[in-house]
N, C-alpha and C positions, 0 to 999 in steps of 0.2 A: 369469340369475336372481341377484339381489344381495340378501342379507339384512342388514337394518340392526338393530342393537341399541341402544336408548336406555337409559342407565344413570343412576339417581339413587336417593337414599334413599327418596323418596316421603314418607309411605306412601300406599298405596291400601288398599282394603277388600274383604272377601268375606263372603257370607252362609253360612248353615249348609249350603247345597247346593253351595257352592264357586263360585258366580257372583261374578265380580270387578266392583268398582264404582269409579268415579272421578268426574270432572267434565267439563264441556264442554271445558275447557282440555286435557284428555288427548286428546280427539278432534281438537282443533286441532293438537296436536303430532304426533299420528299421521298426519294428512293432510300436515303439513309435511315429515316425514321420509320419506314415500313418494316424495318427489322424489329421494331419494338411493338408492332401491332398490325392488325389487318386493315385498318382505316386511318388515314392521316389527314388532318385539316390544320390550316394556319389561322391564327387570330392576329390581325394587324390593322394599322391604318391603311385605308385605300382611298386614293385621290383620283379625280377625273383627269383625263388627258385626251387630247385630240391626235397626238403623234404616237402611234404604237409601232412605227416602222422598225425600230431597233429593239422591240420587246417581244417576248414569247407569250402566246396565249396559254395561260395556266389551265384554264377550264378544259381546253381541248386535250390536255395531258392528264386529266383526272384530278387536278389540284384545285381546291376551292378555299378561298380566304374568307373567314368570318370578319366582317367589317366592324371596326371599333372606332368611334368618333374620337379625334385627338383631344387631349387635355394637357398637353405638355408645355403650354405657354399661358401667361396670365389671361390673355384675351379669350382663351379656350377653356378656362376652368368651368364655365357654364355647362360643359359636356360631362363633367366628372362623374356625377352621381348616376346618370343614365349609362355611361360607359362602364362604370364599375359594376353595375347590375348585369350588364351584358357579359362582361368578363367572368363574373361569378357563375352565371348560367352556363357559359361554355366550359368552365372548369368542372362544374358538377356533372355535365353530360359526358365528359371524357373519362377514360380509364387511366390514362397516363399523361402527365404534363411535362413538356420539355420547354424550358424558358431560357431565352437568350438575354443576358444582362450586360450592361445596364439598359433599362427599358421602363418607361412609366407604366405601360400596359402590363409588362412582365412582373413588375413589383406587386401589383394588385393580384395577379394570378398566383404568385408564390405565397403571398400572405393567406389567400383563401385555401389553397391546396394544403398548406400546413395546418390551417384551422380545422379542416374536415378530414385530415389524415389521408389525403389523396397522394398517391405516389408521384413524385416529381424529381426531375433532374435539371440542374442548372448548368448553363454554358456561360463562362465569363470571357468576353471578347475584347474589352477595352477598358481603360481606366478613365472614369468620368472626370476625375480631378484634372488630369492633363488636358482632356478635351474641352471642358467648360472654361478652364482658365484662359483659353484662347478665343472665347466667344463674347467679347465685350463685357461691359460692367455688370449686366444682369447675369451672365454666365459665371463671372467671378464670385458674385454673391451666392449663387446656387451651388457652386462647386463643392464647398465643405459639406453641405447637406446631402448632396448626391453621393459623395464619397462615403460618408458615414452610413447612409442608408444601404449602400451596396455591401459594405463591410458586415453589417448585421444580417442581411439576407443570405450572404454566402457563408458566414460563420455557422448559421443554423441549418444549412442545407446538407442533407446526408450524402448526396451524390453531386459532385461538381467536376466539370471538365473545363480546364483552362486552355486557351489557345497558345500560351507561352510555356516555356520550360521552367522559368523561375520568377519572372517579373511580377505577373499578376498574382501568383501564389504568395509572394512576399507581402503585397499590399492588401490582399483580400483572402486571408487564410480561412479554411474551413475546419471546424472542430473534428470532422470525421475523416479527413484525408481525401484528397482529390487526385486527379490525374491530368497531366499535360498532354493534350492532343491537338495539334494545329487544325484549324478549320480551313486552312489553305491546303488544298489537295491538287496535286499536279498529275496530269495524265499525258501520255505520249511524250515522255521526256526524251530529249535528244540523246542518242547513244554515243555521240562523238562531240567533243568540244572544238568547234570550228573557230572559236575566238582566239585560241592560242596562236594560230598562224598570223592573225591580224596583229596581235600584240607583239609577236616576234619581229614584225616589220615596223613597229611604231616609231615615228619620227617626231620629236618634240617641236620641230620647226614647221611642221605641216598643220593644216587645220585640225582642230580637236573638237569632237562632238560630245556634248553632255546630253543626257536624257533623264527626265523624270516623268512618271505616270501618276496622274491624279487630277481631280477636279481643279481647274485653274482659279475658281472663285472662292476657294476655301483657304483663308490665311494660315490656318494651322498646318497646311501642307508644307509651308516653309520655302516655297519657290523664290520668294523675294530675297532670301539669304544668298541663294546662288547667284541671282542677278547682281547683287551688291559685290559679291566675291569676284564676279567676272570683270567688273570695272578695274579692280586691282590687278587681276591676271593680264588683262589687255595692256595696261600700262607697263607691265613687266615683260611684254613681248609675246605672250601666249595668244595664239589665234583661235580663241574658243568660241563655240556656238552652242546654243541651248534649245533643245526641243522639249516643250512642256505639253505632254499629250493628255488630253482630257477635256470634258465638256465644261461649260460655264462661261460667264462673262469675262473677257480678257482685259477689260478697261483698266482695272487696278494694277495688274502686272505690267501692262503696256506703259502706263504712266511712270511706274517705278523704273522700268528699263530706259525710258527717255531721260529721267532724272540722272541716271548713272551713265548716260551716253552709250548704251549698248543695245538700243532698240533694234538696230539692224542685225543683231546677232541672236535675237530671241525669236523663236518660231513657235506658233501655236497650230499644230495640225488638227486640233479639235478632238472630238470623241470619235474614235475609229473602231471598226470591227475587231474583236479580240484576236482573231487569227492574223491580222495585219500588224499587230504590236510586235510580234517576234521578228519581223523583217526590220523594223526600226531598231530593235535591240541588237540585231546582228551587225548593224552599221553604226553602233554607238561605241565610243572609246571609254566612257565612264558613266555608269548609272549613278544617280544621286537620289537619296531619300532624306531630305533635309527637314523632316517633320518636327513640329512641336508636340504632336500627340499622335499616337498610333496604338494598335494592338500588336498584331504580327502581320506586317504589310505583305499582301499577296504579290504586289507589283515588284517588290524587292526580291522575293524568292523566285519569281518568274525570270527576272533579269539574271539572277545567279544561275538558273537552270540552263541558260544558253552560254554560260561562261563569262558573263560581264564582270569586269572589275567594278567595285562599288564603293561609295562612301556614304555613310549615314549618320544621323544624330544619335545621341545616347539616350533615346527615348524608348520606353516599354521594351518590346522584344527585339528591337533592332540590334543591340549589342550581342544578343544570342546568336545572331546570324553572321556577323562580320568579324574579321580580324580586328584586334584592338587598334592597330595602326590606321584603320579605315573609319574609325568612329570619332566624331567631333562633338564638342559640348554644345548642347541645344542652344540655338539662337546666337552662338558666338561666331560671327563672320570671319574673324581673324583665324580662329581655329579651323574652320571649314576651309578657308583658303590654303592654310598650311597643309592640311591633310590631302587636299587635291593635288598640290604641288609634289608632295612626297609620293603619291601613288602614280603620278604621270611620269613613270620611269619604266623603260622596257622590261627589265627584269622583275620589277615589282608587279607590273600589270600581268605578266605571265604567271607569276606565283599566285596572285590573288584569283586569277581566272581559274586555275586548276583547283584551288581550294574551294571556291564558291560552287563550281560545277559539281564537285563531289558532295558537298554538304547539302545541296538542293535535293539530292536523291532521297534524303530522309523524309521528304514531303511527297514522295510518290504515292499514288492512291493505295496500292496494295499494302505497303508498309504501314500506313496510318490506319487502314481499315481493319487490319488484324488487331491492332491495339484498341481501337474504338469498340469493336465487337466484344472483345474480352471484358471491357468495362460495362458495356450494355448487358452482357450475360450476368454479371454480378448484380446489376441493378434489377434485372428481371427475376433473378433468383430470390431477391429480397421481397419482391411482390408476391411470388408464388408461395413463399413461406408464411405469408400473413393469413 
């Protein structure tokens, strides 16, 4: 009997009856970590919610989350010592620890696992420097501390999985060697690229549809750069329209769109069921990932998997996915505008569509699962040899 504890900030949610909720991704991770043991539990922050309509009941699927009170903001530091003791208790009760970093809860778990020589594996999914630098003055102050903390935690970790091929490995190297395995796993990939026919008939004089997927209330997603670029494109005669698909308050982006005179060209479909996203992508001319901070964006890979031509910023793992001609300098609206104009060409669109469709196959479930289990086997062998 081997108990596995997965640790991350989360959060996840619970209703008034105490039932815990999450997403399909939680169930996928649950199944993944069962390879490491006979029992799997999560340790995360869990918040109350009244709206569970778009969530999955985790408890009904055998997954239970050990609730950790948050302490990741100054006003919540009062929870630190109590939460730390709970994390320590959970680490000591488990046989194997899997920690997703960066994470305040995860940092405590790694430190204690190392202290008591408990087997642990680290997953590095995003650069906190990039993320926090885009979260106000407090985030900018905390960014160097968070970056240095992650560097130390990863450097000392004997087993590390990075979601990128090169980027995170370069910023947060481990002394022991790690492996790059994306946490973006695609299933039921299309067997045929239907976008090629759409691009073969592309007419620059007709309406052009842009799409981005991601929470609309997060400034680091970079949607405002596209809106600003649209103002220039419209003046130059392009009939462009922009779908920003995701949950959150649209007020900030609506105001920006009004300022640049393109409010009637920006559409907010809201948060929609995942299966409906692919219908939107099928009717998209150009997918845009203009982020200031990312790990390896699932949304971009999903767009590529249906053959979308894409343009993205030079952040984190994005340049590992796109052709150099489709990558713009982060935050540079002029460069973004220029890259969009160059891609909006019939031959270029067809070429990028073919390339992206083929590259997305690298993220198919079976291909990644073989690589992941090979690394898990290496990790488990080190445990058995102790």
